[in-house]
DRENGU-188892 format. One line per 10 residues: their letters; for each residue x, y, z of N, C-alpha, C. Coordinates in pm, 1 decimal. Layout:
# residues N
A = X:Y:Z:X:Y:Z:X:Y:Z | ...
# end
This chain:
# residues 92
PGLRTPGPIA = 14112.9:8567.7:1246.3:14045.6:8586.2:1119.4:14141.7:8568.6:1002.7 | 14088.9:8529.4:889.9:14170.1:8509.4:770.1:14212.0:8640.8:706.6 | 14308.1:8631.4:618.2:14354.7:8749.7:546.4:14254.6:8787.8:438.5 | 14235.0:8916.3:421.8:14143.9:8966.1:318.1:14223.8:9011.5:197.9 | 14166.9:8991.1:80.0:14226.8:9044.2:-41.3:14200.3:9194.0:-44.9 | 14306.3:9274.9:-64.2:14282.4:9419.9:-69.3:14187.4:9455.2:-183.7 | 14094.3:9541.9:-154.9:13997.3:9583.2:-255.4:14037.2:9712.6:-322.4 | 13955.4:9756.8:-415.8:13981.3:9881.8:-487.0:13977.6:10002.5:-393.0 | 14036.7:10110.2:-438.9:14039.8:10235.5:-364.2:13967.0:10340.3:-448.1 | 13863.0:10398.7:-388.9:13784.0:10502.2:-455.6:13822.8:10637.2:-397.4
VWIDAHRGEV = 13871.8:10726.3:-481.9:13909.1:10860.0:-438.2:13800.3:10955.9:-484.4 | 13735.4:11020.9:-387.6:13627.5:11115.0:-417.1:13663.9:11250.4:-358.9 | 13674.7:11350.3:-444.7:13699.3:11487.4:-403.1:13570.4:11566.4:-426.7 | 13527.4:11640.4:-326.4:13404.0:11717.9:-336.2:13420.1:11826.2:-442.5 | 13333.7:11823.5:-543.2:13338.8:11921.7:-651.5:13256.2:12046.9:-618.1 | 13193.0:12049.5:-500.7:13116.7:12164.7:-451.1:13001.6:12207.6:-541.6 | 12939.9:12113.4:-608.0:12823.2:12144.2:-691.6:12732.2:12021.5:-700.9 | 12733.7:11944.1:-592.7:12654.0:11822.2:-589.8:12718.6:11708.5:-666.3 | 12846.4:11722.6:-697.8:12921.0:11621.0:-772.4:13051.7:11589.2:-700.4 | 13112.4:11480.6:-743.7:13245.6:11444.9:-694.6:13338.1:11423.1:-813.0
FATLYSAAGD = 13462.3:11465.4:-795.9:13567.7:11425.1:-888.8:13611.3:11289.0:-836.9 | 13601.1:11186.0:-918.0:13623.4:11050.8:-868.3:13707.4:10967.7:-964.0 | 13790.6:10883.7:-904.7:13869.3:10785.0:-978.3:13870.4:10658.2:-896.0 | 13863.9:10543.9:-962.2:13868.4:10415.1:-894.2:13997.8:10345.1:-931.4 | 14074.9:10307.1:-828.8:14204.3:10241.3:-847.5:14199.9:10099.1:-793.6 | 14280.7:10012.2:-851.5:14298.7:9879.0:-794.5:14387.0:9894.0:-671.2 | 14394.6:9789.6:-589.6:14481.6:9793.3:-471.4:14627.7:9813.1:-512.0 | 14662.5:9774.1:-634.4:14799.5:9790.4:-684.3:14824.8:9929.3:-742.0 | 14719.7:10012.9:-750.9:14735.0:10148.4:-801.1:14701.4:10167.4:-947.6 | 14654.5:10063.6:-1013.3:14613.1:10075.7:-1153.7:14475.7:10143.0:-1160.6
VLHPPTSLAP = 14454.2:10224.8:-1261.9:14325.6:10292.4:-1278.9:14222.4:10192.4:-1331.9 | 14116.3:10173.0:-1255.4:14006.8:10085.6:-1298.4:13900.2:10165.2:-1373.0 | 13876.2:10288.1:-1328.0:13783.9:10379.1:-1395.4:13848.3:10516.7:-1394.6 | 13861.9:10578.0:-1511.1:13929.2:10708.6:-1519.6:13850.9:10817.6:-1447.9 | 13914.7:10932.0:-1424.6:13850.0:11041.3:-1352.2:13719.6:11086.7:-1417.8 | 13622.2:11116.4:-1331.5:13493.3:11170.3:-1376.3:13452.8:11283.3:-1283.1 | 13354.4:11358.1:-1325.7:13290.2:11459.2:-1242.5:13140.4:11438.7:-1257.3 | 13083.0:11364.1:-1162.3:12941.5:11326.7:-1167.4:12881.2:11335.6:-1028.2 | 12748.8:11328.7:-1020.9:12681.5:11317.3:-892.3:12725.1:11185.6:-827.6 | 12725.3:11177.5:-695.2:12770.7:11055.4:-628.8:12699.9:10928.0:-676.6
GATLDAWGNA = 12567.4:10932.1:-688.8:12494.8:10813.7:-736.4:12530.7:10777.5:-878.7 | 12548.8:10877.6:-963.0:12587.3:10852.3:-1102.3:12728.3:10794.6:-1110.5 | 12814.7:10836.5:-1019.8:12950.0:10779.9:-1015.4:12942.8:10631.2:-984.9 | 12864.7:10595.4:-884.1:12850.7:10453.7:-849.2:12786.7:10375.8:-963.3 | 12689.8:10435.0:-1032.9:12628.4:10369.4:-1149.0:12732.5:10345.2:-1257.7 | 12817.1:10444.2:-1283.0:12918.4:10433.1:-1388.6:13019.9:10324.0:-1357.1 | 13046.1:10301.5:-1230.7:13145.0:10200.4:-1192.6:13088.2:10059.5:-1199.1 | 12957.7:10046.5:-1204.6:12888.3:9920.3:-1226.9:12949.6:9796.5:-1165.1 | 12995.7:9704.2:-1251.1:13045.4:9574.0:-1207.0:13169.7:9581.8:-1119.9 | 13243.9:9690.1:-1128.2:13364.3:9704.2:-1045.1:13327.0:9707.8:-896.9
LAGPRIRFTG = 13202.6:9741.2:-866.6:13158.3:9748.8:-728.1:13121.2:9613.2:-670.6 | 13115.3:9510.8:-754.4:13071.2:9378.6:-711.0:13183.5:9294.8:-651.2 | 13307.1:9341.4:-659.8:13420.6:9263.9:-611.3:13445.9:9282.0:-463.2 | 13573.9:9277.1:-425.3:13611.1:9292.8:-284.1:13569.3:9429.3:-229.1 | 13568.8:9440.4:-99.5:13529.6:9563.6:-30.7:13609.8:9683.3:-81.9 | 13540.2:9791.9:-111.4:13602.4:9912.6:-165.2:13633.9:10008.0:-51.3 | 13753.6:10064.3:-55.5:13793.7:10165.0:43.2:13775.4:10302.4:-19.8 | 13692.1:10384.7:43.0:13666.0:10519.9:-5.2:13749.7:10618.6:74.4 | 13800.5:10719.8:5.4:13877.8:10823.2:71.6:13853.1:10957.5:3.8 | 13878.2:11064.8:75.8:13861.6:11199.0:21.8:13745.2:11272.5:85.1
DGAVRYASVI = 13747.9:11405.0:74.3:13642.0:11484.5:135.9:13505.9:11461.6:70.5 | 13504.1:11422.7:-56.2:13377.8:11389.9:-121.8:13317.5:11262.1:-66.5 | 13402.2:11166.0:-32.6:13354.4:11040.4:26.9:13298.1:11065.3:165.8 | 13359.9:11157.0:240.0:13308.6:11191.6:372.4:13174.5:11263.7:358.8 | 13168.7:11360.6:268.7:13044.8:11438.6:251.5:12928.4:11351.1:204.4 | 12954.3:11258.9:113.9:12847.4:11176.8:56.1:12849.1:11033.8:110.1 | 12896.6:11017.3:234.4:12903.3:10884.5:296.7:12766.3:10817.2:301.4 | 12659.8:10895.1:318.8:12525.8:10835.6:325.8:12486.6:10771.7:192.5 | 12526.1:10832.6:81.6:12497.7:10775.7:-51.3:12574.3:10644.8:-68.0 | 12699.9:10646.0:-26.5:12784.0:10526.0:-36.9:12724.0:10413.4:46.7
RERLGAEAAR = 12689.8:10441.3:171.7:12632.3:10338.7:260.4:12499.2:10286.9:207.3 | 12415.0:10379.0:156.4:12284.0:10339.2:104.4:12298.5:10242.7:-12.6 | 12395.5:10270.2:-99.9:12412.5:10189.5:-220.9:12494.2:10062.7:-198.5 | 12597.7:10070.2:-114.0:12691.5:9958.2:-101.7:12687.4:9886.9:32.1 | 12627.7:9947.1:131.3:12620.5:9884.8:263.4:12758.2:9846.2:314.8 | 12769.1:9723.2:361.2:12893.3:9674.2:421.6:13005.0:9652.7:320.4 | 12973.9:9661.7:191.5:13076.8:9641.5:88.9:13167.4:9762.4:71.9 | 13139.5:9870.2:144.2:13222.3:9990.2:136.9:13286.8:10014.8:272.4 | 13416.8:10033.4:272.3:13486.2:10068.1:395.4:13449.5:10210.7:433.5 | 13455.9:10240.0:559.8:13422.1:10374.1:608.4:13507.9:10479.6:540.3
PHRVTHRKLT = 13446.0:10585.5:487.4:13523.7:10689.9:419.7:13618.6:10762.7:514.1 | 13732.9:10797.8:461.5:13832.0:10874.3:536.8:13864.1:11001.2:460.3 | 13880.9:11109.0:536.1:13918.3:11236.9:475.7:14067.7:11233.9:445.2 | 14103.8:11281.5:328.1:14244.5:11293.3:291.9:14295.4:11425.2:345.9 | 14406.6:11419.4:414.7:14469.0:11541.4:462.5:14608.1:11549.8:401.7 | 14662.2:11666.8:405.6:14797.3:11681.6:351.5:14884.7:11749.2:455.4 | 15011.3:11719.4:447.2:15108.5:11780.6:536.7:15212.2:11851.9:452.4 | 15261.5:11957.9:506.1:15370.6:12028.5:439.5:15496.2:11945.5:458.6 | 15561.5:11913.9:349.5:15686.0:11837.7:355.6:15803.2:11934.8:359.0 | 15890.9:11912.9:452.5:16008.3:11999.5:461.8:16133.8:11914.9:458.5
RD = 16240.5:11976.9:418.1:16368.8:11908.3:415.1:16451.1:11955.1:534.5 | 16523.7:11862.9:592.9:16612.7:11899.4:703.9:16742.0:11956.6:652.4
# end
């Protein structure tokens, strides 16, 4: 298969009130849409034309929780959401 152009990265954190804290980044890490706190569907509406490009990679517990909204709206244009985990960093 051919090489794919890396798509945007959508970070969704569950705001625990039917909303997500969300930011959309380019594959290079530039902010495409600044942070918001909106319902998942409203977040996708706000991102509008940015969703029409390459496949978007979703990450965060909000993306996992609202994966059905993402799939319903974007279908195959959205990569499967992944939960963000953190590790304690220690120094030797």
